[in-house]
C-alpha positions as CSV (number, residue, x, y, z in Angstrom):
1,X,7.6,155.8,146.7
2,X,6.4,156.0,150.2
3,X,3.9,153.1,150.8
4,X,0.7,154.4,152.4
5,X,-0.7,152.7,155.7
6,X,-3.0,149.9,154.7
7,X,-5.7,151.1,157.1
8,X,-5.8,154.5,155.4
9,X,-5.7,153.3,152.0
10,X,-8.8,151.0,152.8
11,X,-10.3,154.1,154.4
12,X,-9.9,156.0,151.2
13,X,-11.1,153.1,149.0
14,X,-14.2,152.8,151.2
15,X,-15.1,156.5,151.0
16,X,-14.4,156.6,147.1
17,X,-16.7,153.6,146.9
18,X,-19.4,154.9,149.2
19,X,-19.4,158.2,147.3
20,X,-19.7,156.6,143.9
21,X,-22.5,154.5,145.0
22,X,-24.1,157.3,146.2
23,X,-23.5,159.3,143.0
24,X,-24.9,156.3,140.8
25,X,-28.0,156.5,143.0
26,X,-28.6,160.1,141.9
27,X,-27.6,161.7,145.2
28,X,-26.7,165.4,144.7
29,X,-23.9,167.7,146.2
30,X,-21.2,164.9,146.1
31,X,-18.9,166.5,143.3
32,X,-16.4,168.1,145.8
33,X,-16.2,165.3,148.2
34,X,-15.7,162.8,145.4
35,X,-13.1,165.1,143.8
36,X,-11.2,165.3,147.1
37,X,-10.9,161.7,147.7
38,X,-10.1,161.0,144.2
39,X,-7.2,163.5,144.5
40,X,-6.1,162.0,147.9
41,X,-6.1,158.3,146.5
42,X,-3.9,159.6,143.5
43,X,-1.5,161.4,145.8
44,X,-1.5,158.3,148.4
45,X,-0.6,156.0,145.4
46,X,1.6,158.3,143.4
47,X,-0.5,158.2,140.3
48,X,-2.5,160.8,138.4
49,X,-5.6,159.0,137.3
50,X,-8.1,157.4,139.4
51,X,-7.9,154.2,137.3
52,X,-4.5,154.0,138.1
53,X,-4.7,154.9,141.8
54,X,-7.4,152.0,142.2
55,X,-5.2,149.4,140.6
56,X,-2.3,150.5,142.5
57,X,-4.0,150.5,145.7
58,X,-5.4,146.9,145.0
59,X,-1.8,145.8,144.4
60,X,-0.5,147.2,147.4
61,X,-3.0,145.8,149.6
62,X,-2.5,142.5,147.8
63,X,1.1,142.3,148.5
64,X,2.7,140.5,151.3
65,X,2.7,142.4,154.6
66,X,6.5,141.9,154.9
67,X,7.4,144.2,152.0
68,X,7.7,147.1,154.2
69,X,10.1,145.5,156.6
70,X,12.2,147.5,159.0
71,X,15.3,146.8,157.0
72,X,13.6,148.4,154.0
73,X,12.5,151.6,156.2
74,X,16.1,151.7,157.6
75,X,17.8,151.6,154.2
76,X,15.5,154.5,153.0
77,X,16.3,156.4,156.0
78,X,20.1,156.1,155.3
79,X,19.6,157.1,151.8
80,X,17.6,160.3,153.0
81,X,20.1,161.1,155.5
82,X,23.0,160.9,152.9
C-alpha cells in the first residue's frame, strides 16, 4: 500500500472533522462535501469504510517517521521496475 503524506492525511482528517461538526450543528448542504472527503479518506488509507479509514489514518500518523525510509522506497521502486 502506498503511504499518504502525513500533511495531506491531516488535512483530510481536519476537513472531515469540520464537516461532521457542522453537520452535528444542523448546517445544511454538506452531504456532497462530506461524501467526497469520506471517499478520499478511504482511498488514501486503502479502506472501504470511514471507521476503518479513521483508524488507519490514526495508526499511520502515530507510526514513527522512519517507516517510509528511502531504502523502503527504493525497494518498492525496484519491485515495480521488475
